[in-house]
Predicted model as a PDB file, atoms N, CA, C, CB and O in Angstrom, pLDDT in the B-factor column:
MODEL        1                                                                  
ATOM      1  N   UNK A   1     127.387  63.362 100.354  1.00 84.00           N  
ATOM      2  CA  UNK A   1     126.866  63.689  99.047  1.00 84.00           C  
ATOM      3  C   UNK A   1     126.092  65.011  99.079  1.00 84.00           C  
ATOM      4  CB  UNK A   1     125.975  62.560  98.541  1.00 84.00           C  
ATOM      5  O   UNK A   1     126.147  65.815  98.149  1.00 84.00           O  
ATOM      6  N   UNK A   2     125.360  65.204 100.200  1.00 84.00           N  
ATOM      7  CA  UNK A   2     124.595  66.431 100.363  1.00 84.00           C  
ATOM      8  C   UNK A   2     125.500  67.659 100.272  1.00 84.00           C  
ATOM      9  CB  UNK A   2     123.852  66.419 101.700  1.00 84.00           C  
ATOM     10  O   UNK A   2     125.157  68.636  99.607  1.00 84.00           O  
ATOM     11  N   UNK A   3     126.648  67.613 100.935  1.00 80.00           N  
ATOM     12  CA  UNK A   3     127.586  68.747 100.925  1.00 80.00           C  
ATOM     13  C   UNK A   3     128.178  68.964  99.533  1.00 80.00           C  
ATOM     14  CB  UNK A   3     128.717  68.517 101.946  1.00 80.00           C  
ATOM     15  O   UNK A   3     128.387  70.104  99.119  1.00 80.00           O  
ATOM     16  N   UNK A   4     128.444  67.896  98.823  1.00 82.00           N  
ATOM     17  CA  UNK A   4     129.012  67.999  97.475  1.00 82.00           C  
ATOM     18  C   UNK A   4     128.000  68.671  96.545  1.00 82.00           C  
ATOM     19  CB  UNK A   4     129.409  66.592  96.930  1.00 82.00           C  
ATOM     20  O   UNK A   4     128.353  69.577  95.790  1.00 82.00           O  
ATOM     21  N   UNK A   5     126.742  68.223  96.604  1.00 88.00           N  
ATOM     22  CA  UNK A   5     125.695  68.820  95.754  1.00 88.00           C  
ATOM     23  C   UNK A   5     125.521  70.295  96.120  1.00 88.00           C  
ATOM     24  CB  UNK A   5     124.337  68.052  95.913  1.00 88.00           C  
ATOM     25  O   UNK A   5     125.364  71.135  95.234  1.00 88.00           O  
ATOM     26  N   UNK A   6     125.548  70.616  97.409  1.00 85.00           N  
ATOM     27  CA  UNK A   6     125.396  72.019  97.848  1.00 85.00           C  
ATOM     28  C   UNK A   6     126.526  72.878  97.268  1.00 85.00           C  
ATOM     29  CB  UNK A   6     125.392  72.115  99.410  1.00 85.00           C  
ATOM     30  O   UNK A   6     126.282  73.979  96.774  1.00 85.00           O  
ATOM     31  N   UNK A   7     127.752  72.374  97.329  1.00 83.00           N  
ATOM     32  CA  UNK A   7     128.884  73.118  96.794  1.00 83.00           C  
ATOM     33  C   UNK A   7     128.811  73.257  95.281  1.00 83.00           C  
ATOM     34  CB  UNK A   7     130.181  72.445  97.185  1.00 83.00           C  
ATOM     35  O   UNK A   7     129.177  74.302  94.743  1.00 83.00           O  
ATOM     36  N   UNK A   8     128.350  72.233  94.590  1.00 87.00           N  
ATOM     37  CA  UNK A   8     128.195  72.325  93.145  1.00 87.00           C  
ATOM     38  C   UNK A   8     127.127  73.363  92.775  1.00 87.00           C  
ATOM     39  CB  UNK A   8     127.830  70.950  92.561  1.00 87.00           C  
ATOM     40  O   UNK A   8     127.286  74.113  91.812  1.00 87.00           O  
ATOM     41  N   UNK A   9     126.049  73.394  93.547  1.00 91.00           N  
ATOM     42  CA  UNK A   9     125.012  74.418  93.300  1.00 91.00           C  
ATOM     43  C   UNK A   9     125.591  75.813  93.527  1.00 91.00           C  
ATOM     44  CB  UNK A   9     123.774  74.192  94.227  1.00 91.00           C  
ATOM     45  O   UNK A   9     125.303  76.741  92.771  1.00 91.00           O  
ATOM     46  N   UNK A  10     126.399  75.955  94.562  1.00 87.00           N  
ATOM     47  CA  UNK A  10     127.039  77.232  94.831  1.00 87.00           C  
ATOM     48  C   UNK A  10     127.981  77.645  93.701  1.00 87.00           C  
ATOM     49  CB  UNK A  10     127.800  77.164  96.141  1.00 87.00           C  
ATOM     50  O   UNK A  10     128.013  78.811  93.307  1.00 87.00           O  
ATOM     51  N   UNK A  11     128.741  76.691  93.187  1.00 88.00           N  
ATOM     52  CA  UNK A  11     129.649  76.985  92.058  1.00 88.00           C  
ATOM     53  C   UNK A  11     128.867  77.465  90.846  1.00 88.00           C  
ATOM     54  CB  UNK A  11     130.479  75.737  91.684  1.00 88.00           C  
ATOM     55  O   UNK A  11     129.254  78.439  90.199  1.00 88.00           O  
ATOM     56  N   UNK A  12     127.775  76.790  90.538  1.00 91.00           N  
ATOM     57  CA  UNK A  12     126.957  77.166  89.390  1.00 91.00           C  
ATOM     58  C   UNK A  12     126.376  78.567  89.595  1.00 91.00           C  
ATOM     59  CB  UNK A  12     125.824  76.136  89.169  1.00 91.00           C  
ATOM     60  O   UNK A  12     126.415  79.397  88.687  1.00 91.00           O  
ATOM     61  N   UNK A  13     125.843  78.823  90.777  1.00 91.00           N  
ATOM     62  CA  UNK A  13     125.242  80.133  91.041  1.00 91.00           C  
ATOM     63  C   UNK A  13     126.280  81.254  90.984  1.00 91.00           C  
ATOM     64  CB  UNK A  13     124.555  80.132  92.408  1.00 91.00           C  
ATOM     65  O   UNK A  13     126.027  82.312  90.407  1.00 91.00           O  
ATOM     66  N   UNK A  14     127.447  81.018  91.585  1.00 89.00           N  
ATOM     67  CA  UNK A  14     128.503  82.047  91.542  1.00 89.00           C  
ATOM     68  C   UNK A  14     128.998  82.273  90.112  1.00 89.00           C  
ATOM     69  CB  UNK A  14     129.687  81.642  92.448  1.00 89.00           C  
ATOM     70  O   UNK A  14     129.325  83.399  89.736  1.00 89.00           O  
ATOM     71  N   UNK A  15     129.052  81.202  89.317  1.00 91.00           N  
ATOM     72  CA  UNK A  15     129.454  81.357  87.912  1.00 91.00           C  
ATOM     73  C   UNK A  15     128.440  82.212  87.184  1.00 91.00           C  
ATOM     74  CB  UNK A  15     129.595  79.982  87.215  1.00 91.00           C  
ATOM     75  O   UNK A  15     128.819  83.093  86.413  1.00 91.00           O  
ATOM     76  N   UNK A  16     127.160  81.974  87.412  1.00 92.00           N  
ATOM     77  CA  UNK A  16     126.119  82.782  86.765  1.00 92.00           C  
ATOM     78  C   UNK A  16     126.178  84.232  87.211  1.00 92.00           C  
ATOM     79  CB  UNK A  16     124.739  82.208  87.064  1.00 92.00           C  
ATOM     80  O   UNK A  16     126.052  85.139  86.388  1.00 92.00           O  
ATOM     81  N   UNK A  17     126.367  84.458  88.495  1.00 91.00           N  
ATOM     82  CA  UNK A  17     126.476  85.828  89.006  1.00 91.00           C  
ATOM     83  C   UNK A  17     127.690  86.524  88.375  1.00 91.00           C  
ATOM     84  CB  UNK A  17     126.593  85.827  90.562  1.00 91.00           C  
ATOM     85  O   UNK A  17     127.606  87.674  87.945  1.00 91.00           O  
ATOM     86  N   UNK A  18     128.814  85.807  88.330  1.00 89.00           N  
ATOM     87  CA  UNK A  18     130.010  86.370  87.704  1.00 89.00           C  
ATOM     88  C   UNK A  18     129.807  86.645  86.239  1.00 89.00           C  
ATOM     89  CB  UNK A  18     131.179  85.447  87.883  1.00 89.00           C  
ATOM     90  O   UNK A  18     130.279  87.660  85.726  1.00 89.00           O  
ATOM     91  N   UNK A  19     129.101  85.743  85.542  1.00 91.00           N  
ATOM     92  CA  UNK A  19     128.809  85.935  84.117  1.00 91.00           C  
ATOM     93  C   UNK A  19     127.953  87.180  83.921  1.00 91.00           C  
ATOM     94  CB  UNK A  19     128.094  84.693  83.529  1.00 91.00           C  
ATOM     95  O   UNK A  19     128.225  87.999  83.043  1.00 91.00           O  
ATOM     96  N   UNK A  20     126.920  87.315  84.742  1.00 93.00           N  
ATOM     97  CA  UNK A  20     126.050  88.490  84.636  1.00 93.00           C  
ATOM     98  C   UNK A  20     126.820  89.775  84.939  1.00 93.00           C  
ATOM     99  CB  UNK A  20     124.854  88.357  85.591  1.00 93.00           C  
ATOM    100  O   UNK A  20     126.646  90.786  84.259  1.00 93.00           O  
ATOM    101  N   UNK A  21     127.672  89.727  85.966  1.00 92.00           N  
ATOM    102  CA  UNK A  21     128.409  90.930  86.390  1.00 92.00           C  
ATOM    103  C   UNK A  21     129.502  91.325  85.417  1.00 92.00           C  
ATOM    104  CB  UNK A  21     129.016  90.712  87.753  1.00 92.00           C  
ATOM    105  O   UNK A  21     129.760  92.512  85.216  1.00 92.00           O  
ATOM    106  N   UNK A  22     130.154  90.321  84.802  1.00 91.00           N  
ATOM    107  CA  UNK A  22     131.321  90.628  83.969  1.00 91.00           C  
ATOM    108  C   UNK A  22     131.095  90.357  82.487  1.00 91.00           C  
ATOM    109  CB  UNK A  22     132.503  89.831  84.440  1.00 91.00           C  
ATOM    110  O   UNK A  22     131.824  90.884  81.646  1.00 91.00           O  
ATOM    111  N   UNK A  23     130.094  89.541  82.155  1.00 93.00           N  
ATOM    112  CA  UNK A  23     129.884  89.188  80.759  1.00 93.00           C  
ATOM    113  C   UNK A  23     130.775  88.059  80.286  1.00 93.00           C  
ATOM    114  CB  UNK A  23     130.104  90.382  79.900  1.00 93.00           C  
ATOM    115  O   UNK A  23     130.777  87.730  79.100  1.00 93.00           O  
ATOM    116  N   UNK A  24     131.532  87.460  81.188  1.00 93.00           N  
ATOM    117  CA  UNK A  24     132.477  86.402  80.832  1.00 93.00           C  
ATOM    118  C   UNK A  24     132.244  85.167  81.702  1.00 93.00           C  
ATOM    119  CB  UNK A  24     133.933  86.901  80.985  1.00 93.00           C  
ATOM    120  O   UNK A  24     132.299  85.230  82.930  1.00 93.00           O  
ATOM    121  N   UNK A  25     131.979  84.032  81.026  1.00 89.00           N  
ATOM    122  CA  UNK A  25     131.802  82.774  81.761  1.00 89.00           C  
ATOM    123  C   UNK A  25     133.104  82.352  82.419  1.00 89.00           C  
ATOM    124  CB  UNK A  25     131.300  81.661  80.825  1.00 89.00           C  
ATOM    125  O   UNK A  25     133.085  81.792  83.515  1.00 89.00           O  
ATOM    126  N   UNK A  26     134.239  82.611  81.771  1.00 92.00           N  
ATOM    127  CA  UNK A  26     135.537  82.236  82.335  1.00 92.00           C  
ATOM    128  C   UNK A  26     135.821  83.016  83.613  1.00 92.00           C  
ATOM    129  CB  UNK A  26     136.656  82.473  81.313  1.00 92.00           C  
ATOM    130  O   UNK A  26     136.264  82.442  84.608  1.00 92.00           O  
ATOM    131  N   UNK A  27     135.571  84.311  83.590  1.00 91.00           N  
ATOM    132  CA  UNK A  27     135.777  85.135  84.789  1.00 91.00           C  
ATOM    133  C   UNK A  27     134.783  84.706  85.872  1.00 91.00           C  
ATOM    134  CB  UNK A  27     135.611  86.660  84.459  1.00 91.00           C  
ATOM    135  O   UNK A  27     135.149  84.594  87.042  1.00 91.00           O  
ATOM    136  N   UNK A  28     133.543  84.470  85.489  1.00 89.00           N  
ATOM    137  CA  UNK A  28     132.543  84.013  86.453  1.00 89.00           C  
ATOM    138  C   UNK A  28     132.942  82.695  87.087  1.00 89.00           C  
ATOM    139  CB  UNK A  28     131.188  83.872  85.782  1.00 89.00           C  
ATOM    140  O   UNK A  28     132.808  82.530  88.300  1.00 89.00           O  
ATOM    141  N   UNK A  29     133.435  81.748  86.286  1.00 89.00           N  
ATOM    142  CA  UNK A  29     133.907  80.471  86.816  1.00 89.00           C  
ATOM    143  C   UNK A  29     135.093  80.638  87.724  1.00 89.00           C  
ATOM    144  CB  UNK A  29     134.262  79.539  85.698  1.00 89.00           C  
ATOM    145  O   UNK A  29     135.186  79.974  88.756  1.00 89.00           O  
ATOM    146  N   UNK A  30     136.003  81.517  87.357  1.00 92.00           N  
ATOM    147  CA  UNK A  30     137.164  81.790  88.203  1.00 92.00           C  
ATOM    148  C   UNK A  30     136.749  82.371  89.541  1.00 92.00           C  
ATOM    149  CB  UNK A  30     138.121  82.742  87.502  1.00 92.00           C  
ATOM    150  O   UNK A  30     137.267  81.984  90.589  1.00 92.00           O  
ATOM    151  N   UNK A  31     135.807  83.304  89.494  1.00 89.00           N  
ATOM    152  CA  UNK A  31     135.295  83.881  90.742  1.00 89.00           C  
ATOM    153  C   UNK A  31     134.636  82.813  91.602  1.00 89.00           C  
ATOM    154  CB  UNK A  31     134.294  85.008  90.445  1.00 89.00           C  
ATOM    155  O   UNK A  31     134.799  82.805  92.823  1.00 89.00           O  
ATOM    156  N   UNK A  32     133.896  81.916  90.972  1.00 89.00           N  
ATOM    157  CA  UNK A  32     133.227  80.846  91.707  1.00 89.00           C  
ATOM    158  C   UNK A  32     134.234  79.923  92.374  1.00 89.00           C  
ATOM    159  CB  UNK A  32     132.323  80.045  90.776  1.00 89.00           C  
ATOM    160  O   UNK A  32     134.048  79.534  93.526  1.00 89.00           O  
ATOM    161  N   UNK A  33     135.296  79.569  91.665  1.00 91.00           N  
ATOM    162  CA  UNK A  33     136.327  78.694  92.240  1.00 91.00           C  
ATOM    163  C   UNK A  33     137.042  79.365  93.402  1.00 91.00           C  
ATOM    164  CB  UNK A  33     137.342  78.292  91.171  1.00 91.00           C  
ATOM    165  O   UNK A  33     137.278  78.736  94.434  1.00 91.00           O  
ATOM    166  N   UNK A  34     137.390  80.637  93.240  1.00 92.00           N  
ATOM    167  CA  UNK A  34     138.036  81.373  94.318  1.00 92.00           C  
ATOM    168  C   UNK A  34     137.117  81.467  95.534  1.00 92.00           C  
ATOM    169  CB  UNK A  34     138.438  82.775  93.844  1.00 92.00           C  
ATOM    170  O   UNK A  34     137.551  81.265  96.668  1.00 92.00           O  
ATOM    171  N   UNK A  35     135.862  81.772  95.289  1.00 88.00           N  
ATOM    172  CA  UNK A  35     134.893  81.867  96.382  1.00 88.00           C  
ATOM    173  C   UNK A  35     134.761  80.544  97.120  1.00 88.00           C  
ATOM    174  CB  UNK A  35     133.531  82.303  95.849  1.00 88.00           C  
ATOM    175  O   UNK A  35     134.719  80.524  98.350  1.00 88.00           O  
ATOM    176  N   UNK A  36     134.696  79.444  96.390  1.00 87.00           N  
ATOM    177  CA  UNK A  36     134.587  78.116  97.009  1.00 87.00           C  
ATOM    178  C   UNK A  36     135.833  77.791  97.806  1.00 87.00           C  
ATOM    179  CB  UNK A  36     134.352  77.038  95.945  1.00 87.00           C  
ATOM    180  O   UNK A  36     135.734  77.270  98.917  1.00 87.00           O  
ATOM    181  N   UNK A  37     136.997  78.086  97.266  1.00 90.00           N  
ATOM    182  CA  UNK A  37     138.261  77.787  97.971  1.00 90.00           C  
ATOM    183  C   UNK A  37     138.353  78.604  99.278  1.00 90.00           C  
ATOM    184  CB  UNK A  37     139.493  78.100  97.048  1.00 90.00           C  
ATOM    185  O   UNK A  37     138.735  78.078 100.323  1.00 90.00           O  
ATOM    186  N   UNK A  38     138.001  79.877  99.197  1.00 92.00           N  
ATOM    187  CA  UNK A  38     138.042  80.725 100.388  1.00 92.00           C  
ATOM    188  C   UNK A  38     137.020  80.235 101.420  1.00 92.00           C  
ATOM    189  CB  UNK A  38     137.769  82.205 100.013  1.00 92.00           C  
ATOM    190  O   UNK A  38     137.329  80.132 102.607  1.00 92.00           O  
ATOM    191  N   UNK A  39     135.809  79.936 100.961  1.00 86.00           N  
ATOM    192  CA  UNK A  39     134.771  79.459 101.858  1.00 86.00           C  
ATOM    193  C   UNK A  39     135.152  78.158 102.548  1.00 86.00           C  
ATOM    194  CB  UNK A  39     133.487  79.275 101.101  1.00 86.00           C  
ATOM    195  O   UNK A  39     134.929  78.006 103.749  1.00 86.00           O  
ATOM    196  N   UNK A  40     135.725  77.218 101.803  1.00 85.00           N  
ATOM    197  CA  UNK A  40     136.129  75.950 102.382  1.00 85.00           C  
ATOM    198  C   UNK A  40     137.244  76.145 103.405  1.00 85.00           C  
ATOM    199  CB  UNK A  40     136.576  74.990 101.288  1.00 85.00           C  
ATOM    200  O   UNK A  40     137.215  75.550 104.482  1.00 85.00           O  
ATOM    201  N   UNK A  41     138.210  76.966 103.070  1.00 90.00           N  
ATOM    202  CA  UNK A  41     139.319  77.247 103.985  1.00 90.00           C  
ATOM    203  C   UNK A  41     138.819  77.884 105.279  1.00 90.00           C  
ATOM    204  CB  UNK A  41     140.346  78.164 103.312  1.00 90.00           C  
ATOM    205  O   UNK A  41     139.205  77.466 106.371  1.00 90.00           O  
ATOM    206  N   UNK A  42     137.968  78.887 105.155  1.00 91.00           N  
ATOM    207  CA  UNK A  42     137.434  79.549 106.341  1.00 91.00           C  
ATOM    208  C   UNK A  42     136.571  78.605 107.174  1.00 91.00           C  
ATOM    209  CB  UNK A  42     136.624  80.773 105.938  1.00 91.00           C  
ATOM    210  O   UNK A  42     136.579  78.675 108.403  1.00 91.00           O  
ATOM    211  N   UNK A  43     135.828  77.724 106.507  1.00 88.00           N  
ATOM    212  CA  UNK A  43     134.995  76.773 107.229  1.00 88.00           C  
ATOM    213  C   UNK A  43     135.843  75.807 108.046  1.00 88.00           C  
ATOM    214  CB  UNK A  43     134.109  76.001 106.258  1.00 88.00           C  
ATOM    215  O   UNK A  43     135.509  75.514 109.194  1.00 88.00           O  
ATOM    216  N   UNK A  44     136.937  75.306 107.472  1.00 89.00           N  
ATOM    217  CA  UNK A  44     137.820  74.389 108.202  1.00 89.00           C  
ATOM    218  C   UNK A  44     138.434  75.096 109.402  1.00 89.00           C  
ATOM    219  CB  UNK A  44     138.932  73.841 107.275  1.00 89.00           C  
ATOM    220  O   UNK A  44     138.491  74.524 110.491  1.00 89.00           O  
ATOM    221  N   UNK A  45     138.893  76.325 109.223  1.00 93.00           N  
ATOM    222  CA  UNK A  45     139.454  77.092 110.337  1.00 93.00           C  
ATOM    223  C   UNK A  45     138.399  77.324 111.409  1.00 93.00           C  
ATOM    224  CB  UNK A  45     140.015  78.438 109.843  1.00 93.00           C  
ATOM    225  O   UNK A  45     138.664  77.141 112.597  1.00 93.00           O  
ATOM    226  N   UNK A  46     137.214  77.724 110.993  1.00 93.00           N  
ATOM    227  CA  UNK A  46     136.098  77.984 111.906  1.00 93.00           C  
ATOM    228  C   UNK A  46     135.776  76.738 112.739  1.00 93.00           C  
ATOM    229  CB  UNK A  46     134.848  78.435 111.116  1.00 93.00           C  
ATOM    230  O   UNK A  46     135.597  76.842 113.952  1.00 93.00           O  
ATOM    231  N   UNK A  47     135.700  75.567 112.107  1.00 90.00           N  
ATOM    232  CA  UNK A  47     135.392  74.335 112.814  1.00 90.00           C  
ATOM    233  C   UNK A  47     136.496  73.958 113.792  1.00 90.00           C  
ATOM    234  CB  UNK A  47     135.168  73.209 111.827  1.00 90.00           C  
ATOM    235  O   UNK A  47     136.211  73.473 114.887  1.00 90.00           O  
ATOM    236  N   UNK A  48     137.748  74.173 113.413  1.00 93.00           N  
ATOM    237  CA  UNK A  48     138.858  73.856 114.309  1.00 93.00           C  
ATOM    238  C   UNK A  48     138.875  74.768 115.527  1.00 93.00           C  
ATOM    239  CB  UNK A  48     140.182  73.962 113.567  1.00 93.00           C  
ATOM    240  O   UNK A  48     139.174  74.324 116.636  1.00 93.00           O  
ATOM    241  N   UNK A  49     138.553  76.041 115.322  1.00 94.00           N  
ATOM    242  CA  UNK A  49     138.498  76.957 116.454  1.00 94.00           C  
ATOM    243  C   UNK A  49     137.385  76.519 117.399  1.00 94.00           C  
ATOM    244  CB  UNK A  49     138.275  78.418 115.978  1.00 94.00           C  
ATOM    245  O   UNK A  49     137.602  76.440 118.608  1.00 94.00           O  
ATOM    246  N   UNK A  50     136.206  76.235 116.873  1.00 90.00           N  
ATOM    247  CA  UNK A  50     135.095  75.836 117.723  1.00 90.00           C  
ATOM    248  C   UNK A  50     135.332  74.483 118.395  1.00 90.00           C  
ATOM    249  CB  UNK A  50     133.823  75.788 116.911  1.00 90.00           C  
ATOM    250  O   UNK A  50     134.822  74.249 119.491  1.00 90.00           O  
ATOM    251  N   UNK A  51     136.086  73.597 117.768  1.00 91.00           N  
ATOM    252  CA  UNK A  51     136.396  72.310 118.382  1.00 91.00           C  
ATOM    253  C   UNK A  51     137.187  72.495 119.670  1.00 91.00           C  
ATOM    254  CB  UNK A  51     137.178  71.428 117.406  1.00 91.00           C  
ATOM    255  O   UNK A  51     137.108  71.665 120.576  1.00 91.00           O  
ATOM    256  N   UNK A  52     137.956  73.592 119.753  1.00 90.00           N  
ATOM    257  CA  UNK A  52     138.766  73.863 120.931  1.00 90.00           C  
ATOM    258  C   UNK A  52     138.044  74.661 122.016  1.00 90.00           C  
ATOM    259  CB  UNK A  52     139.993  74.593 120.524  1.00 90.00           C  
ATOM    260  O   UNK A  52     138.626  74.943 123.064  1.00 90.00           O  
ATOM    261  N   UNK A  53     136.797  75.024 121.779  1.00 89.00           N  
ATOM    262  CA  UNK A  53     136.024  75.798 122.743  1.00 89.00           C  
ATOM    263  C   UNK A  53     135.050  74.875 123.453  1.00 89.00           C  
ATOM    264  CB  UNK A  53     135.273  76.964 122.052  1.00 89.00           C  
ATOM    265  O   UNK A  53     134.275  74.165 122.813  1.00 89.00           O  
ATOM    266  N   UNK A  54     135.092  74.888 124.778  1.00 86.00           N  
ATOM    267  CA  UNK A  54     134.227  73.978 125.525  1.00 86.00           C  
ATOM    268  C   UNK A  54     132.894  74.645 125.934  1.00 86.00           C  
ATOM    269  CB  UNK A  54     134.963  73.474 126.772  1.00 86.00           C  
ATOM    270  O   UNK A  54     131.982  73.961 126.399  1.00 86.00           O  
ATOM    271  N   UNK A  55     132.785  75.934 125.768  1.00 84.00           N  
ATOM    272  CA  UNK A  55     131.573  76.657 126.151  1.00 84.00           C  
ATOM    273  C   UNK A  55     130.344  76.105 125.439  1.00 84.00           C  
ATOM    274  CB  UNK A  55     131.725  78.144 125.847  1.00 84.00           C  
ATOM    275  O   UNK A  55     130.366  75.898 124.226  1.00 84.00           O  
ATOM    276  N   UNK A  56     129.294  75.871 126.178  1.00 78.00           N  
ATOM    277  CA  UNK A  56     128.038  75.433 125.624  1.00 78.00           C  
ATOM    278  C   UNK A  56     127.893  73.942 125.412  1.00 78.00           C  
ATOM    279  CB  UNK A  56     127.830  76.100 124.370  1.00 78.00           C  
ATOM    280  O   UNK A  56     126.865  73.492 124.906  1.00 78.00           O  
ATOM    281  N   UNK A  57     128.893  73.163 125.786  1.00 76.00           N  
ATOM    282  CA  UNK A  57     128.809  71.728 125.627  1.00 76.00           C  
ATOM    283  C   UNK A  57     128.279  71.082 126.909  1.00 76.00           C  
ATOM    284  CB  UNK A  57     130.178  71.150 125.255  1.00 76.00           C  
ATOM    285  O   UNK A  57     128.568  71.549 128.011  1.00 76.00           O  
ATOM    286  N   UNK A  58     127.535  70.051 126.764  1.00 76.00           N  
ATOM    287  CA  UNK A  58     127.024  69.319 127.921  1.00 76.00           C  
ATOM    288  C   UNK A  58     128.089  68.410 128.481  1.00 76.00           C  
ATOM    289  CB  UNK A  58     125.783  68.510 127.549  1.00 76.00           C  
ATOM    290  O   UNK A  58     128.836  67.782 127.730  1.00 76.00           O  
ATOM    291  N   UNK A  59     128.165  68.336 129.787  1.00 59.00           N  
ATOM    292  CA  UNK A  59     129.051  67.386 130.474  1.00 59.00           C  
ATOM    293  C   UNK A  59     130.401  67.851 130.579  1.00 59.00           C  
ATOM    294  CB  UNK A  59     129.067  66.107 129.819  1.00 59.00           C  
ATOM    295  O   UNK A  59     131.253  67.155 131.132  1.00 59.00           O  
TER     296      UNK A  59                                                      
ENDMDL                                                                          
END                                                                             
């Protein structure tokens, strides 16, 4: 639930930033969705890469 709330806060903030930058809530919302999709995709890739690295693990 913590991660869901964090992502929703990020979507709202990116929408507001996009609205301020472009003057359009629709464009701001679109930017927020694209940002979230890219961030989630990169996070999954990042975690999979690190899962395959044994450096720094105990035992």
